[in-house]
C-alpha positions in Angstrom: 74.1 101.9 40.0 74.4 103.1 43.7 76.4 101.0 46.2 73.2 100.5 48.2 71.3 99.0 45.2 74.3 96.8 44.3 74.4 95.5 47.9 70.6 94.9 47.9 70.8 93.0 44.6 73.6 90.9 45.8 71.8 90.0 49.1 68.6 89.2 47.3 70.1 87.2 44.5 71.1 84.5 47.0 67.6 83.9 48.1 66.2 82.4 45.0 64.8 78.9 45.5 65.7 76.7 42.5 62.9 74.3 41.4 60.2 76.2 43.2 60.2 79.2 40.9 60.2 81.5 43.9 62.3 84.4 45.0 61.4 85.6 48.5 62.7 87.8 51.3 61.3 89.0 54.6 62.3 92.5 55.3 60.5 93.5 58.5 59.2 97.1 58.6 61.4 98.7 56.0 62.0 98.0 52.3 65.3 99.2 50.8 64.9 100.9 47.4 65.5 98.5 44.5 65.6 99.3 40.8 61.9 98.8 40.3 59.4 98.8 43.2 57.2 95.8 43.7 53.4 96.1 43.8 52.3 96.6 47.4 49.3 94.6 48.7 48.1 95.4 52.2 46.6 92.6 54.3 45.1 92.1 57.7 45.3 89.1 60.0 42.7 88.8 62.7 41.1 85.8 64.5 40.1 83.8 62.3 40.7 85.3 58.9 43.0 87.1 56.5 41.8 90.0 54.5 41.9 89.7 51.5 41.5 85.9 51.4 42.5 85.8 47.7 45.5 87.5 46.2 45.8 87.5 42.4 49.3 87.9 40.9 50.9 87.6 37.5 53.6 85.0 37.0 57.0 86.7 37.7 55.4 89.8 39.3 57.3 91.3 42.2 55.0 91.8 45.2 55.3 93.1 48.7 52.7 91.8 51.1 52.3 94.2 54.0 50.5 92.3 56.7 49.2 93.8 59.9 48.0 91.6 62.7 45.2 93.2 64.7 45.0 90.9 67.7 47.5 88.1 68.1 50.9 86.8 67.0 49.5 85.0 63.9 51.7 83.2 61.5 51.8 83.6 57.7 52.8 80.3 56.0 52.9 79.5 52.3 54.1 75.9 52.7 54.3 75.0 49.0 56.7 77.9 48.5 58.6 77.4 51.7 57.7 80.9 53.0 56.9 81.7 56.6 56.7 84.8 58.9 55.4 85.7 62.4 52.9 88.6 62.5 53.3 90.5 65.8 50.1 92.5 66.7 50.2 96.2 66.0 53.1 95.9 63.5 53.3 95.6 59.8 55.4 92.7 58.6 56.6 93.0 55.0 56.9 89.8 53.0 58.3 90.1 49.4 57.9 87.4 46.8 58.1 86.7 43.1 56.5 83.4 41.9 57.7 82.1 38.5 55.1 79.3 38.2 51.3 79.7 37.7 49.1 78.0 40.1 47.1 78.2 43.4 49.0 78.3 46.6 47.3 78.2 50.0 48.5 80.4 52.8 47.5 79.8 56.4 48.0 80.8 60.0 50.4 78.4 61.7 50.3 79.9 65.2 47.3 78.4 67.1 44.9 81.3 67.7 41.8 79.6 69.2 38.7 77.9 68.1 38.3 78.7 64.4 42.1 78.6 63.8 41.8 75.9 61.1 39.7 78.2 59.0 42.3 81.0 58.9 43.6 80.6 55.4 43.6 82.1 51.9 44.9 81.6 48.4 47.6 83.1 46.3 46.5 82.8 42.7 49.3 83.2 40.1 48.3 83.4 36.5 50.1 84.0 33.2 
C-alpha cells in the first residue's frame, strides 16, 4: 500500500463517530485517492432549495456529496449525524460520509438566506 494511502486511512480512521454509525470527513475541493472510490453525488444549493432533495443510499455505502452553491454562502447541516459544512458560492464543497444505520436523515441550510429559508431542506434516505 502506498504511503499516501496509508496516511489517508490513518487520518480517516480517527473520524468515526461511535454510536451514530457514521464515518464522515469534509475534504474541500480535492479528494485524495483511497483504496475504493466512493459514489459521487452532485448537488446544487440555491435559494431556497437543494437539488436533489432526496438522496438514496445503501447502509454502509461510501458517498461523496459534491455540493455547489449557486448564489449565497448556504450551509449544509445533517444534525442527526453531527455533520456540517459551509457552501461558498461558485465553489464545490465535497462532503464524504458513510452511514451504518438505516433511516431517514434531514439535511438543511443553517445559514439564513432570506424569506423561504425554512423550506431549504432535504432527506438522506439510507436503506439495507
